[in-house]
N, CA, C and O atoms as a Maestro MAE file, in Angstrom:
{
 s_m_m2io_version
 :::
 2.0.0
}

f_m_ct {
 s_m_title
 :::
 protein
 m_atom[348] {
  # First column is atom index #
  i_m_mmod_type
  r_m_x_coord
  r_m_y_coord
  r_m_z_coord
  i_m_residue_number
  s_m_chain_name
  s_m_pdb_residue_name
  s_m_pdb_atom_name
  i_m_atomic_number
  :::
  1 25 7.418 -0.020 15.034 1 A "MET " " N  " 7
  2 3 7.476 0.833 13.872 1 A "MET " " CA " 6
  3 2 6.066 1.275 13.525 1 A "MET " " C  " 6
  4 15 5.096 0.598 13.866 1 A "MET " " O  " 8
  5 25 5.953 2.397 12.853 2 A "TYR " " N  " 7
  6 3 4.652 2.926 12.456 2 A "TYR " " CA " 6
  7 2 4.451 2.644 10.978 2 A "TYR " " C  " 6
  8 15 5.300 2.986 10.154 2 A "TYR " " O  " 8
  9 25 3.339 2.025 10.645 3 A "VAL " " N  " 7
  10 3 3.087 1.570 9.283 3 A "VAL " " CA " 6
  11 2 1.828 2.229 8.731 3 A "VAL " " C  " 6
  12 15 0.803 2.316 9.407 3 A "VAL " " O  " 8
  13 25 1.929 2.682 7.506 4 A "LEU " " N  " 7
  14 3 0.795 3.217 6.761 4 A "LEU " " CA " 6
  15 2 0.654 2.333 5.528 4 A "LEU " " C  " 6
  16 15 1.597 2.180 4.751 4 A "LEU " " O  " 8
  17 25 -0.532 1.752 5.354 5 A "ILE " " N  " 7
  18 3 -0.784 0.874 4.209 5 A "ILE " " CA " 6
  19 2 -1.880 1.484 3.353 5 A "ILE " " C  " 6
  20 15 -2.952 1.834 3.848 5 A "ILE " " O  " 8
  21 25 -1.600 1.606 2.074 6 A "VAL " " N  " 7
  22 3 -2.606 2.062 1.107 6 A "VAL " " CA " 6
  23 2 -2.718 0.993 0.027 6 A "VAL " " C  " 6
  24 15 -1.740 0.328 -0.315 6 A "VAL " " O  " 8
  25 25 -3.924 0.842 -0.502 7 A "TYR " " N  " 7
  26 3 -4.093 -0.212 -1.491 7 A "TYR " " CA " 6
  27 2 -5.103 0.148 -2.559 7 A "TYR " " C  " 6
  28 15 -5.998 0.969 -2.358 7 A "TYR " " O  " 8
  29 25 -4.929 -0.489 -3.695 8 A "ASP " " N  " 7
  30 3 -5.855 -0.415 -4.810 8 A "ASP " " CA " 6
  31 2 -6.126 -1.868 -5.194 8 A "ASP " " C  " 6
  32 15 -5.297 -2.522 -5.827 8 A "ASP " " O  " 8
  33 25 -7.289 -2.354 -4.803 9 A "ILE " " N  " 7
  34 3 -7.613 -3.777 -4.886 9 A "ILE " " CA " 6
  35 2 -8.840 -3.967 -5.764 9 A "ILE " " C  " 6
  36 15 -9.744 -3.132 -5.778 9 A "ILE " " O  " 8
  37 25 -8.859 -5.066 -6.491 10 A "GLY " " N  " 7
  38 3 -10.045 -5.402 -7.283 10 A "GLY " " CA " 6
  39 2 -11.284 -5.461 -6.403 10 A "GLY " " C  " 6
  40 15 -11.231 -5.929 -5.266 10 A "GLY " " O  " 8
  41 25 -12.389 -4.983 -6.938 11 A "GLU " " N  " 7
  42 3 -13.638 -4.844 -6.178 11 A "GLU " " CA " 6
  43 2 -14.036 -6.130 -5.446 11 A "GLU " " C  " 6
  44 15 -14.566 -6.077 -4.336 11 A "GLU " " O  " 8
  45 25 -13.784 -7.268 -6.061 12 A "GLU " " N  " 7
  46 3 -14.191 -8.544 -5.460 12 A "GLU " " CA " 6
  47 2 -13.345 -8.935 -4.242 12 A "GLU " " C  " 6
  48 15 -13.709 -9.863 -3.519 12 A "GLU " " O  " 8
  49 25 -12.236 -8.253 -4.004 13 A "ARG " " N  " 7
  50 3 -11.364 -8.566 -2.862 13 A "ARG " " CA " 6
  51 2 -11.310 -7.446 -1.821 13 A "ARG " " C  " 6
  52 15 -10.696 -7.619 -0.769 13 A "ARG " " O  " 8
  53 25 -11.928 -6.325 -2.090 14 A "VAL " " N  " 7
  54 3 -11.831 -5.159 -1.197 14 A "VAL " " CA " 6
  55 2 -12.323 -5.483 0.207 14 A "VAL " " C  " 6
  56 15 -11.653 -5.147 1.184 14 A "VAL " " O  " 8
  57 25 -13.463 -6.118 0.327 15 A "VAL " " N  " 7
  58 3 -14.027 -6.407 1.651 15 A "VAL " " CA " 6
  59 2 -13.097 -7.323 2.447 15 A "VAL " " C  " 6
  60 15 -12.880 -7.101 3.639 15 A "VAL " " O  " 8
  61 25 -12.551 -8.345 1.801 16 A "LYS " " N  " 7
  62 3 -11.639 -9.269 2.490 16 A "LYS " " CA " 6
  63 2 -10.395 -8.543 2.993 16 A "LYS " " C  " 6
  64 15 -9.970 -8.745 4.130 16 A "LYS " " O  " 8
  65 25 -9.816 -7.703 2.150 17 A "VAL " " N  " 7
  66 3 -8.610 -6.970 2.534 17 A "VAL " " CA " 6
  67 2 -8.927 -6.013 3.682 17 A "VAL " " C  " 6
  68 15 -8.164 -5.927 4.644 17 A "VAL " " O  " 8
  69 25 -10.032 -5.305 3.587 18 A "CYS " " N  " 7
  70 3 -10.422 -4.360 4.633 18 A "CYS " " CA " 6
  71 2 -10.630 -5.080 5.966 18 A "CYS " " C  " 6
  72 15 -10.111 -4.636 6.990 18 A "CYS " " O  " 8
  73 25 -11.373 -6.175 5.967 19 A "LYS " " N  " 7
  74 3 -11.606 -6.940 7.199 19 A "LYS " " CA " 6
  75 2 -10.290 -7.459 7.779 19 A "LYS " " C  " 6
  76 15 -10.078 -7.429 8.991 19 A "LYS " " O  " 8
  77 25 -9.420 -7.929 6.906 20 A "TYR " " N  " 7
  78 3 -8.132 -8.453 7.364 20 A "TYR " " CA " 6
  79 2 -7.292 -7.351 8.014 20 A "TYR " " C  " 6
  80 15 -6.751 -7.543 9.103 20 A "TYR " " O  " 8
  81 25 -7.184 -6.213 7.357 21 A "LEU " " N  " 7
  82 3 -6.356 -5.128 7.890 21 A "LEU " " CA " 6
  83 2 -6.943 -4.530 9.166 21 A "LEU " " C  " 6
  84 15 -6.192 -4.057 10.019 21 A "LEU " " O  " 8
  85 25 -8.258 -4.540 9.315 22 A "ARG " " N  " 7
  86 3 -8.882 -4.024 10.544 22 A "ARG " " CA " 6
  87 2 -8.487 -4.848 11.763 22 A "ARG " " C  " 6
  88 15 -8.572 -4.360 12.890 22 A "ARG " " O  " 8
  89 25 -8.065 -6.067 11.558 23 A "GLN " " N  " 7
  90 3 -7.603 -6.916 12.665 23 A "GLN " " CA " 6
  91 2 -6.234 -6.476 13.179 23 A "GLN " " C  " 6
  92 15 -5.847 -6.819 14.296 23 A "GLN " " O  " 8
  93 25 -5.506 -5.718 12.364 24 A "HIS " " N  " 7
  94 3 -4.121 -5.391 12.685 24 A "HIS " " CA " 6
  95 2 -3.834 -3.895 12.826 24 A "HIS " " C  " 6
  96 15 -2.933 -3.504 13.568 24 A "HIS " " O  " 8
  97 25 -4.597 -3.058 12.117 25 A "LEU " " N  " 7
  98 3 -4.316 -1.622 12.059 25 A "LEU " " CA " 6
  99 2 -5.595 -0.806 12.201 25 A "LEU " " C  " 6
  100 15 -6.698 -1.354 12.234 25 A "LEU " " O  " 8
  101 25 -5.431 0.498 12.284 26 A "ASN " " N  " 7
  102 3 -6.570 1.413 12.362 26 A "ASN " " CA " 6
  103 2 -6.968 1.860 10.967 26 A "ASN " " C  " 6
  104 15 -6.127 2.281 10.172 26 A "ASN " " O  " 8
  105 25 -8.265 1.765 10.676 27 A "TRP " " N  " 7
  106 3 -8.793 2.235 9.394 27 A "TRP " " CA " 6
  107 2 -8.921 3.746 9.477 27 A "TRP " " C  " 6
  108 15 -9.567 4.257 10.391 27 A "TRP " " O  " 8
  109 25 -8.320 4.472 8.540 28 A "VAL " " N  " 7
  110 3 -8.384 5.928 8.576 28 A "VAL " " CA " 6
  111 2 -9.136 6.524 7.390 28 A "VAL " " C  " 6
  112 15 -9.710 7.607 7.509 28 A "VAL " " O  " 8
  113 25 -9.144 5.849 6.274 29 A "GLN " " N  " 7
  114 3 -9.886 6.290 5.087 29 A "GLN " " CA " 6
  115 2 -10.092 5.085 4.199 29 A "GLN " " C  " 6
  116 15 -9.510 4.025 4.427 29 A "GLN " " O  " 8
  117 25 -10.928 5.254 3.176 30 A "ASN " " N  " 7
  118 3 -11.079 4.163 2.213 30 A "ASN " " CA " 6
  119 2 -9.700 3.764 1.701 30 A "ASN " " C  " 6
  120 15 -8.945 4.602 1.209 30 A "ASN " " O  " 8
  121 25 -9.386 2.506 1.817 31 A "SER " " N  " 7
  122 3 -8.123 1.938 1.316 31 A "SER " " CA " 6
  123 2 -6.882 2.449 2.024 31 A "SER " " C  " 6
  124 15 -5.791 2.394 1.457 31 A "SER " " O  " 8
  125 25 -7.018 2.951 3.265 32 A "VAL " " N  " 7
  126 3 -5.862 3.434 4.025 32 A "VAL " " CA " 6
  127 2 -5.960 2.951 5.469 32 A "VAL " " C  " 6
  128 15 -6.976 3.144 6.136 32 A "VAL " " O  " 8
  129 25 -4.892 2.326 5.934 33 A "PHE " " N  " 7
  130 3 -4.782 1.859 7.316 33 A "PHE " " CA " 6
  131 2 -3.455 2.310 7.881 33 A "PHE " " C  " 6
  132 15 -2.484 2.480 7.145 33 A "PHE " " O  " 8
  133 25 -3.412 2.509 9.218 34 A "GLU " " N  " 7
  134 3 -2.160 2.890 9.848 34 A "GLU " " CA " 6
  135 2 -2.125 2.392 11.281 34 A "GLU " " C  " 6
  136 15 -3.158 2.101 11.884 34 A "GLU " " O  " 8
  137 25 -0.897 2.301 11.818 35 A "GLY " " N  " 7
  138 3 -0.752 1.928 13.215 35 A "GLY " " CA " 6
  139 2 0.616 1.357 13.513 35 A "GLY " " C  " 6
  140 15 1.454 1.194 12.627 35 A "GLY " " O  " 8
  141 25 0.821 1.056 14.785 36 A "GLU " " N  " 7
  142 3 2.075 0.486 15.260 36 A "GLU " " CA " 6
  143 2 2.080 -1.022 15.048 36 A "GLU " " C  " 6
  144 15 1.110 -1.704 15.379 36 A "GLU " " O  " 8
  145 25 3.166 -1.537 14.499 37 A "LEU " " N  " 7
  146 3 3.371 -2.973 14.328 37 A "LEU " " CA " 6
  147 2 4.819 -3.311 14.660 37 A "LEU " " C  " 6
  148 15 5.721 -2.500 14.452 37 A "LEU " " O  " 8
  149 25 5.027 -4.502 15.172 38 A "THR " " N  " 7
  150 3 6.389 -5.010 15.312 38 A "THR " " CA " 6
  151 2 6.816 -5.558 13.953 38 A "THR " " C  " 6
  152 15 6.001 -5.671 13.037 38 A "THR " " O  " 8
  153 25 8.079 -5.893 13.830 39 A "VAL " " N  " 7
  154 3 8.577 -6.490 12.585 39 A "VAL " " CA " 6
  155 2 7.823 -7.784 12.305 39 A "VAL " " C  " 6
  156 15 7.422 -8.034 11.168 39 A "VAL " " O  " 8
  157 25 7.628 -8.606 13.328 40 A "ALA " " N  " 7
  158 3 6.924 -9.884 13.159 40 A "ALA " " CA " 6
  159 2 5.470 -9.665 12.749 40 A "ALA " " C  " 6
  160 15 4.954 -10.378 11.888 40 A "ALA " " O  " 8
  161 25 4.809 -8.686 13.361 41 A "GLN " " N  " 7
  162 3 3.424 -8.396 13.004 41 A "GLN " " CA " 6
  163 2 3.313 -7.909 11.561 41 A "GLN " " C  " 6
  164 15 2.383 -8.283 10.846 41 A "GLN " " O  " 8
  165 25 4.258 -7.078 11.135 42 A "LEU " " N  " 7
  166 3 4.258 -6.598 9.755 42 A "LEU " " CA " 6
  167 2 4.420 -7.760 8.782 42 A "LEU " " C  " 6
  168 15 3.736 -7.810 7.760 42 A "LEU " " O  " 8
  169 25 5.301 -8.677 9.085 43 A "GLU " " N  " 7
  170 3 5.495 -9.842 8.219 43 A "GLU " " CA " 6
  171 2 4.224 -10.682 8.158 43 A "GLU " " C  " 6
  172 15 3.867 -11.192 7.096 43 A "GLU " " O  " 8
  173 25 3.538 -10.828 9.292 44 A "LYS " " N  " 7
  174 3 2.275 -11.563 9.330 44 A "LYS " " CA " 6
  175 2 1.242 -10.885 8.440 44 A "LYS " " C  " 6
  176 15 0.523 -11.559 7.702 44 A "LYS " " O  " 8
  177 25 1.161 -9.567 8.501 45 A "VAL " " N  " 7
  178 3 0.223 -8.810 7.670 45 A "VAL " " CA " 6
  179 2 0.555 -9.017 6.189 45 A "VAL " " C  " 6
  180 15 -0.342 -9.247 5.378 45 A "VAL " " O  " 8
  181 25 1.826 -8.937 5.843 46 A "LYS " " N  " 7
  182 3 2.230 -9.128 4.443 46 A "LYS " " CA " 6
  183 2 1.874 -10.524 3.941 46 A "LYS " " C  " 6
  184 15 1.372 -10.680 2.827 46 A "LYS " " O  " 8
  185 25 2.134 -11.530 4.759 47 A "ILE " " N  " 7
  186 3 1.816 -12.914 4.368 47 A "ILE " " CA " 6
  187 2 0.314 -13.079 4.164 47 A "ILE " " C  " 6
  188 15 -0.122 -13.706 3.199 47 A "ILE " " O  " 8
  189 25 -0.476 -12.513 5.080 48 A "GLY " " N  " 7
  190 3 -1.928 -12.599 4.956 48 A "GLY " " CA " 6
  191 2 -2.450 -11.901 3.715 48 A "GLY " " C  " 6
  192 15 -3.343 -12.410 3.037 48 A "GLY " " O  " 8
  193 25 -1.894 -10.740 3.419 49 A "LEU " " N  " 7
  194 3 -2.324 -9.998 2.220 49 A "LEU " " CA " 6
  195 2 -1.962 -10.750 0.947 49 A "LEU " " C  " 6
  196 15 -2.732 -10.758 -0.014 49 A "LEU " " O  " 8
  197 25 -0.795 -11.380 0.940 50 A "LYS " " N  " 7
  198 3 -0.381 -12.143 -0.244 50 A "LYS " " CA " 6
  199 2 -1.360 -13.261 -0.563 50 A "LYS " " C  " 6
  200 15 -1.516 -13.645 -1.723 50 A "LYS " " O  " 8
  201 25 -2.028 -13.789 0.477 51 A "LYS " " N  " 7
  202 3 -3.007 -14.860 0.282 51 A "LYS " " CA " 6
  203 2 -4.328 -14.335 -0.275 51 A "LYS " " C  " 6
  204 15 -5.101 -15.094 -0.859 51 A "LYS " " O  " 8
  205 25 -4.590 -13.040 -0.097 52 A "ILE " " N  " 7
  206 3 -5.864 -12.456 -0.516 52 A "ILE " " CA " 6
  207 2 -5.779 -11.775 -1.877 52 A "ILE " " C  " 6
  208 15 -6.685 -11.917 -2.699 52 A "ILE " " O  " 8
  209 25 -4.700 -11.040 -2.121 53 A "ILE " " N  " 7
  210 3 -4.637 -10.203 -3.322 53 A "ILE " " CA " 6
  211 2 -4.259 -10.998 -4.574 53 A "ILE " " C  " 6
  212 15 -3.759 -12.120 -4.496 53 A "ILE " " O  " 8
  213 25 -4.511 -10.392 -5.703 54 A "ASN " " N  " 7
  214 3 -4.049 -10.903 -6.989 54 A "ASN " " CA " 6
  215 2 -2.868 -10.017 -7.393 54 A "ASN " " C  " 6
  216 15 -3.080 -8.870 -7.789 54 A "ASN " " O  " 8
  217 25 -1.629 -10.514 -7.306 55 A "PRO " " N  " 7
  218 3 -0.465 -9.669 -7.570 55 A "PRO " " CA " 6
  219 2 -0.369 -9.150 -9.008 55 A "PRO " " C  " 6
  220 15 0.378 -8.210 -9.280 55 A "PRO " " O  " 8
  221 25 -1.110 -9.751 -9.909 56 A "ASP " " N  " 7
  222 3 -1.108 -9.281 -11.295 56 A "ASP " " CA " 6
  223 2 -2.059 -8.109 -11.502 56 A "ASP " " C  " 6
  224 15 -1.990 -7.424 -12.523 56 A "ASP " " O  " 8
  225 25 -2.946 -7.876 -10.538 57 A "TYR " " N  " 7
  226 3 -3.963 -6.848 -10.700 57 A "TYR " " CA " 6
  227 2 -3.958 -5.818 -9.569 57 A "TYR " " C  " 6
  228 15 -4.182 -4.631 -9.808 57 A "TYR " " O  " 8
  229 25 -3.706 -6.266 -8.350 58 A "ASP " " N  " 7
  230 3 -3.825 -5.426 -7.159 58 A "ASP " " CA " 6
  231 2 -2.495 -4.771 -6.781 58 A "ASP " " C  " 6
  232 15 -1.419 -5.215 -7.181 58 A "ASP " " O  " 8
  233 25 -2.613 -3.697 -5.994 59 A "SER " " N  " 7
  234 3 -1.433 -2.975 -5.527 59 A "SER " " CA " 6
  235 2 -1.596 -2.631 -4.048 59 A "SER " " C  " 6
  236 15 -2.630 -2.109 -3.631 59 A "SER " " O  " 8
  237 25 -0.563 -2.930 -3.263 60 A "VAL " " N  " 7
  238 3 -0.523 -2.568 -1.849 60 A "VAL " " CA " 6
  239 2 0.815 -1.882 -1.599 60 A "VAL " " C  " 6
  240 15 1.866 -2.405 -1.968 60 A "VAL " " O  " 8
  241 25 0.772 -0.713 -0.973 61 A "ILE " " N  " 7
  242 3 1.999 0.038 -0.682 61 A "ILE " " CA " 6
  243 2 2.122 0.199 0.828 61 A "ILE " " C  " 6
  244 15 1.161 0.572 1.502 61 A "ILE " " O  " 8
  245 25 3.316 -0.086 1.355 62 A "PHE " " N  " 7
  246 3 3.623 0.047 2.771 62 A "PHE " " CA " 6
  247 2 4.572 1.225 2.959 62 A "PHE " " C  " 6
  248 15 5.652 1.260 2.370 62 A "PHE " " O  " 8
  249 25 4.166 2.181 3.776 63 A "TYR " " N  " 7
  250 3 5.047 3.274 4.177 63 A "TYR " " CA " 6
  251 2 5.416 2.986 5.624 63 A "TYR " " C  " 6
  252 15 4.538 2.814 6.470 63 A "TYR " " O  " 8
  253 25 6.708 2.934 5.908 64 A "ILE " " N  " 7
  254 3 7.155 2.511 7.235 64 A "ILE " " CA " 6
  255 2 8.068 3.574 7.832 64 A "ILE " " C  " 6
  256 15 9.010 4.041 7.191 64 A "ILE " " O  " 8
  257 25 7.766 3.946 9.076 65 A "ALA " " N  " 7
  258 3 8.586 4.902 9.826 65 A "ALA " " CA " 6
  259 2 8.964 4.243 11.148 65 A "ALA " " C  " 6
  260 15 8.233 3.394 11.658 65 A "ALA " " O  " 8
  261 25 10.089 4.631 11.689 66 A "SER " " N  " 7
  262 3 10.521 4.031 12.948 66 A "SER " " CA " 6
  263 2 9.557 4.359 14.082 66 A "SER " " C  " 6
  264 15 9.450 3.600 15.046 66 A "SER " " O  " 8
  265 25 8.855 5.488 13.972 67 A "ASP " " N  " 7
  266 3 7.919 5.905 15.012 67 A "ASP " " CA " 6
  267 2 6.943 6.917 14.409 67 A "ASP " " C  " 6
  268 15 7.284 7.628 13.463 67 A "ASP " " O  " 8
  269 25 5.747 6.976 14.952 68 A "GLU " " N  " 7
  270 3 4.736 7.907 14.437 68 A "GLU " " CA " 6
  271 2 5.201 9.358 14.517 68 A "GLU " " C  " 6
  272 15 4.789 10.189 13.708 68 A "GLU " " O  " 8
  273 25 6.053 9.661 15.487 69 A "LYS " " N  " 7
  274 3 6.508 11.049 15.646 69 A "LYS " " CA " 6
  275 2 7.288 11.559 14.431 69 A "LYS " " C  " 6
  276 15 7.471 12.767 14.279 69 A "LYS " " O  " 8
  277 25 7.745 10.657 13.572 70 A "TRP " " N  " 7
  278 3 8.499 11.066 12.383 70 A "TRP " " CA " 6
  279 2 7.587 11.395 11.213 70 A "TRP " " C  " 6
  280 15 8.064 11.770 10.142 70 A "TRP " " O  " 8
  281 25 6.283 11.259 11.404 71 A "LEU " " N  " 7
  282 3 5.320 11.599 10.354 71 A "LEU " " CA " 6
  283 2 4.691 12.952 10.648 71 A "LEU " " C  " 6
  284 15 4.364 13.256 11.795 71 A "LEU " " O  " 8
  285 25 4.527 13.739 9.640 72 A "ASN " " N  " 7
  286 3 3.771 14.981 9.751 72 A "ASN " " CA " 6
  287 2 2.464 14.772 9.012 72 A "ASN " " C  " 6
  288 15 2.446 14.678 7.785 72 A "ASN " " O  " 8
  289 25 1.376 14.699 9.756 73 A "LYS " " N  " 7
  290 3 0.069 14.490 9.145 73 A "LYS " " CA " 6
  291 2 -0.708 15.794 9.158 73 A "LYS " " C  " 6
  292 15 -0.786 16.476 10.180 73 A "LYS " " O  " 8
  293 25 -1.269 16.126 8.034 74 A "HIS " " N  " 7
  294 3 -2.119 17.306 7.902 74 A "HIS " " CA " 6
  295 2 -3.435 16.835 7.313 74 A "HIS " " C  " 6
  296 15 -3.454 16.229 6.242 74 A "HIS " " O  " 8
  297 25 -4.523 17.104 7.995 75 A "LYS " " N  " 7
  298 3 -5.830 16.639 7.546 75 A "LYS " " CA " 6
  299 2 -6.682 17.817 7.107 75 A "LYS " " C  " 6
  300 15 -6.669 18.883 7.722 75 A "LYS " " O  " 8
  301 25 -7.419 17.601 6.032 76 A "LEU " " N  " 7
  302 3 -8.406 18.562 5.552 76 A "LEU " " CA " 6
  303 2 -9.747 17.848 5.531 76 A "LEU " " C  " 6
  304 15 -9.829 16.706 5.079 76 A "LEU " " O  " 8
  305 25 -10.776 18.485 6.002 77 A "GLY " " N  " 7
  306 3 -12.103 17.882 5.963 77 A "GLY " " CA " 6
  307 2 -12.350 16.916 7.101 77 A "GLY " " C  " 6
  308 15 -11.610 16.883 8.084 77 A "GLY " " O  " 8
  309 25 -13.379 16.146 6.955 78 A "ARG " " N  " 7
  310 3 -13.862 15.231 7.981 78 A "ARG " " CA " 6
  311 2 -12.939 14.027 8.134 78 A "ARG " " C  " 6
  312 15 -12.443 13.479 7.148 78 A "ARG " " O  " 8
  313 25 -12.719 13.629 9.365 79 A "GLU " " N  " 7
  314 3 -11.925 12.444 9.645 79 A "GLU " " CA " 6
  315 2 -12.838 11.230 9.538 79 A "GLU " " C  " 6
  316 15 -13.887 11.187 10.181 79 A "GLU " " O  " 8
  317 25 -12.452 10.242 8.733 80 A "LYS " " N  " 7
  318 3 -13.276 9.051 8.525 80 A "LYS " " CA " 6
  319 2 -13.331 8.169 9.758 80 A "LYS " " C  " 6
  320 15 -14.396 7.675 10.127 80 A "LYS " " O  " 8
  321 25 -12.185 7.971 10.397 81 A "SER " " N  " 7
  322 3 -12.112 7.103 11.563 81 A "SER " " CA " 6
  323 2 -10.982 7.595 12.442 81 A "SER " " C  " 6
  324 15 -9.900 7.913 11.948 81 A "SER " " O  " 8
  325 25 -11.222 7.659 13.723 82 A "SER " " N  " 7
  326 3 -10.204 8.127 14.653 82 A "SER " " CA " 6
  327 2 -9.085 7.110 14.772 82 A "SER " " C  " 6
  328 15 -9.336 5.906 14.805 82 A "SER " " O  " 8
  329 25 -7.845 7.593 14.835 83 A "THR " " N  " 7
  330 3 -6.709 6.687 15.025 83 A "THR " " CA " 6
  331 2 -6.342 6.584 16.494 83 A "THR " " C  " 6
  332 15 -5.323 5.986 16.840 83 A "THR " " O  " 8
  333 25 -7.165 7.161 17.363 84 A "ASN " " N  " 7
  334 3 -6.918 7.116 18.790 84 A "ASN " " CA " 6
  335 2 -7.367 5.759 19.325 84 A "ASN " " C  " 6
  336 15 -8.518 5.373 19.123 84 A "ASN " " O  " 8
  337 25 -6.490 5.035 19.999 85 A "ASN " " N  " 7
  338 3 -6.800 3.714 20.532 85 A "ASN " " CA " 6
  339 2 -7.308 3.760 21.964 85 A "ASN " " C  " 6
  340 15 -7.569 2.712 22.554 85 A "ASN " " O  " 8
  341 25 -7.455 4.952 22.535 86 A "LEU " " N  " 7
  342 3 -7.946 5.050 23.900 86 A "LEU " " CA " 6
  343 2 -9.424 4.755 23.972 86 A "LEU " " C  " 6
  344 15 -10.203 5.179 23.119 86 A "LEU " " O  " 8
  345 25 -9.798 4.023 25.001 87 A "ILE " " N  " 7
  346 3 -11.207 3.672 25.178 87 A "ILE " " CA " 6
  347 2 -11.813 4.535 26.254 87 A "ILE " " C  " 6
  348 15 -12.997 4.399 26.560 87 A "ILE " " O  " 8
  :::
 }
 m_bond[347] {
  # First column is bond index #
  i_m_from
  i_m_to
  i_m_order
  :::
  1 1 2 1
  2 2 3 1
  3 3 4 2
  4 3 5 1
  5 5 6 1
  6 6 7 1
  7 7 8 2
  8 7 9 1
  9 9 10 1
  10 10 11 1
  11 11 12 2
  12 11 13 1
  13 13 14 1
  14 14 15 1
  15 15 16 2
  16 15 17 1
  17 17 18 1
  18 18 19 1
  19 19 20 2
  20 19 21 1
  21 21 22 1
  22 22 23 1
  23 23 24 2
  24 23 25 1
  25 25 26 1
  26 26 27 1
  27 27 28 2
  28 27 29 1
  29 29 30 1
  30 30 31 1
  31 31 32 2
  32 31 33 1
  33 33 34 1
  34 34 35 1
  35 35 36 2
  36 35 37 1
  37 37 38 1
  38 38 39 1
  39 39 40 2
  40 39 41 1
  41 41 42 1
  42 42 43 1
  43 43 44 2
  44 43 45 1
  45 45 46 1
  46 46 47 1
  47 47 48 2
  48 47 49 1
  49 49 50 1
  50 50 51 1
  51 51 52 2
  52 51 53 1
  53 53 54 1
  54 54 55 1
  55 55 56 2
  56 55 57 1
  57 57 58 1
  58 58 59 1
  59 59 60 2
  60 59 61 1
  61 61 62 1
  62 62 63 1
  63 63 64 2
  64 63 65 1
  65 65 66 1
  66 66 67 1
  67 67 68 2
  68 67 69 1
  69 69 70 1
  70 70 71 1
  71 71 72 2
  72 71 73 1
  73 73 74 1
  74 74 75 1
  75 75 76 2
  76 75 77 1
  77 77 78 1
  78 78 79 1
  79 79 80 2
  80 79 81 1
  81 81 82 1
  82 82 83 1
  83 83 84 2
  84 83 85 1
  85 85 86 1
  86 86 87 1
  87 87 88 2
  88 87 89 1
  89 89 90 1
  90 90 91 1
  91 91 92 2
  92 91 93 1
  93 93 94 1
  94 94 95 1
  95 95 96 2
  96 95 97 1
  97 97 98 1
  98 98 99 1
  99 99 100 2
  100 99 101 1
  101 101 102 1
  102 102 103 1
  103 103 104 2
  104 103 105 1
  105 105 106 1
  106 106 107 1
  107 107 108 2
  108 107 109 1
  109 109 110 1
  110 110 111 1
  111 111 112 2
  112 111 113 1
  113 113 114 1
  114 114 115 1
  115 115 116 2
  116 115 117 1
  117 117 118 1
  118 118 119 1
  119 119 120 2
  120 119 121 1
  121 121 122 1
  122 122 123 1
  123 123 124 2
  124 123 125 1
  125 125 126 1
  126 126 127 1
  127 127 128 2
  128 127 129 1
  129 129 130 1
  130 130 131 1
  131 131 132 2
  132 131 133 1
  133 133 134 1
  134 134 135 1
  135 135 136 2
  136 135 137 1
  137 137 138 1
  138 138 139 1
  139 139 140 2
  140 139 141 1
  141 141 142 1
  142 142 143 1
  143 143 144 2
  144 143 145 1
  145 145 146 1
  146 146 147 1
  147 147 148 2
  148 147 149 1
  149 149 150 1
  150 150 151 1
  151 151 152 2
  152 151 153 1
  153 153 154 1
  154 154 155 1
  155 155 156 2
  156 155 157 1
  157 157 158 1
  158 158 159 1
  159 159 160 2
  160 159 161 1
  161 161 162 1
  162 162 163 1
  163 163 164 2
  164 163 165 1
  165 165 166 1
  166 166 167 1
  167 167 168 2
  168 167 169 1
  169 169 170 1
  170 170 171 1
  171 171 172 2
  172 171 173 1
  173 173 174 1
  174 174 175 1
  175 175 176 2
  176 175 177 1
  177 177 178 1
  178 178 179 1
  179 179 180 2
  180 179 181 1
  181 181 182 1
  182 182 183 1
  183 183 184 2
  184 183 185 1
  185 185 186 1
  186 186 187 1
  187 187 188 2
  188 187 189 1
  189 189 190 1
  190 190 191 1
  191 191 192 2
  192 191 193 1
  193 193 194 1
  194 194 195 1
  195 195 196 2
  196 195 197 1
  197 197 198 1
  198 198 199 1
  199 199 200 2
  200 199 201 1
  201 201 202 1
  202 202 203 1
  203 203 204 2
  204 203 205 1
  205 205 206 1
  206 206 207 1
  207 207 208 2
  208 207 209 1
  209 209 210 1
  210 210 211 1
  211 211 212 2
  212 211 213 1
  213 213 214 1
  214 214 215 1
  215 215 216 2
  216 215 217 1
  217 217 218 1
  218 218 219 1
  219 219 220 2
  220 219 221 1
  221 221 222 1
  222 222 223 1
  223 223 224 2
  224 223 225 1
  225 225 226 1
  226 226 227 1
  227 227 228 2
  228 227 229 1
  229 229 230 1
  230 230 231 1
  231 231 232 2
  232 231 233 1
  233 233 234 1
  234 234 235 1
  235 235 236 2
  236 235 237 1
  237 237 238 1
  238 238 239 1
  239 239 240 2
  240 239 241 1
  241 241 242 1
  242 242 243 1
  243 243 244 2
  244 243 245 1
  245 245 246 1
  246 246 247 1
  247 247 248 2
  248 247 249 1
  249 249 250 1
  250 250 251 1
  251 251 252 2
  252 251 253 1
  253 253 254 1
  254 254 255 1
  255 255 256 2
  256 255 257 1
  257 257 258 1
  258 258 259 1
  259 259 260 2
  260 259 261 1
  261 261 262 1
  262 262 263 1
  263 263 264 2
  264 263 265 1
  265 265 266 1
  266 266 267 1
  267 267 268 2
  268 267 269 1
  269 269 270 1
  270 270 271 1
  271 271 272 2
  272 271 273 1
  273 273 274 1
  274 274 275 1
  275 275 276 2
  276 275 277 1
  277 277 278 1
  278 278 279 1
  279 279 280 2
  280 279 281 1
  281 281 282 1
  282 282 283 1
  283 283 284 2
  284 283 285 1
  285 285 286 1
  286 286 287 1
  287 287 288 2
  288 287 289 1
  289 289 290 1
  290 290 291 1
  291 291 292 2
  292 291 293 1
  293 293 294 1
  294 294 295 1
  295 295 296 2
  296 295 297 1
  297 297 298 1
  298 298 299 1
  299 299 300 2
  300 299 301 1
  301 301 302 1
  302 302 303 1
  303 303 304 2
  304 303 305 1
  305 305 306 1
  306 306 307 1
  307 307 308 2
  308 307 309 1
  309 309 310 1
  310 310 311 1
  311 311 312 2
  312 311 313 1
  313 313 314 1
  314 314 315 1
  315 315 316 2
  316 315 317 1
  317 317 318 1
  318 318 319 1
  319 319 320 2
  320 319 321 1
  321 321 322 1
  322 322 323 1
  323 323 324 2
  324 323 325 1
  325 325 326 1
  326 326 327 1
  327 327 328 2
  328 327 329 1
  329 329 330 1
  330 330 331 1
  331 331 332 2
  332 331 333 1
  333 333 334 1
  334 334 335 1
  335 335 336 2
  336 335 337 1
  337 337 338 1
  338 338 339 1
  339 339 340 2
  340 339 341 1
  341 341 342 1
  342 342 343 1
  343 343 344 2
  344 343 345 1
  345 345 346 1
  346 346 347 1
  347 347 348 2
  :::
 }
}
């Protein structure tokens, strides 16, 4: 499945969340990550985030599609980070 994660996190936890998500997804903009995950990988990401965030203050939103082809992305301006995984 293709997952897009956006978050609004307290300043003291932003670096931890960013480092954690970079292990699993592609960073595309400040507070935005995307990429392919299995159901098990998504659950692992959710469990890890629950350990980092403060649920009374922070917000994390998951947008999930069965495949990237079902998303229509339109970009304006400079791309922060390439989502291409080819080396």
